[in-house]
N, C-alpha and C positions, 0 to 999 in steps of 0.2 A: 421579662414579663411579656407575654404575647399581647398582640393588639386587641383581641377580643376581651381579654381579662382587663386590660387597661380601660377600654371603653366602658365595660360594666362598672368598674370601680369609679370611674369619673362620673357616670350617671348617678351612682349612689351618693357621691359627694355633692353633686349639684342639687340633688333632691333635698339633702339636708341643709345646704346653704341657702336655698330658696326660702326656707322657713325663717331665716334670720335676716331678711332684706331690710326690714324697718325696725331695727333694734333701737331702743332708747337707752338700754343698759346691757352691758355684757355680763351675763350671769354665768356662774361656774358650770351649770349644766350645759349651756351652749358651748362653752370652751371645751368641755369634755366630749361633746358630740362631734365637734369639728377638728379638734387637735389631739393627736396621739402623743406627741412629744415636743418639748422645747429645749434646745441646747443653747446655752449662753457661753460663748468662748471667751478666752482671756483677752483683755483689752490691749490695744497697741496704738502707738502714736504714729500718725501719717500726716506729714506736712504740718506738724505742730498741733494737730487735733487728735483727740482721743477717740478711737473707734472700737466698737464692740460688735463682733459678728454674732448674729442670732439665727439659728436654723430652726425652722418650724416644720415638723412633719405632720401633715394633715391626715386625718382618718380617710381611708380608702384610696387616696391618691399619692401619699408619700410627700416628699419634698417637691415643691414647685418652683421652677426658675421663673421669675417674673420677667416677661419679655419687654424689650424696649418698645417705644412707640412704633418704630419702623418694623420690627418683628411682628408686632400685633397686627399691623395693617396688612402685612404679607400673609399672615395666617388667615385673616378674615377673607382676603381675596381668594386664597386656596380653597377655603370652605365653601365660598359661593360658587366657585367653578365645580367643585365636587357635587354640590347640590344640583346644579344644572345638568350634570351628566346622569344623575340617578333619577331625575324627574321625568 
């Protein structure tokens, strides 16, 4: 997927998610708006604990890898630098 299409789809997703910032209850219509698909995988034991992987495919953006705190900090710094260059 090219960068322009990803940017457009991310904007659509963010527009929808902003409508849901102060939810008191997760209604089916909200789930249907934000989530395209949920895959629950077979459970497996790791270090004596049962784990189940769940993949959530979001509307407009697909699957999202949640960054670590360090990755998120680096991304924010890159965005700030990019904004300075375009300002």
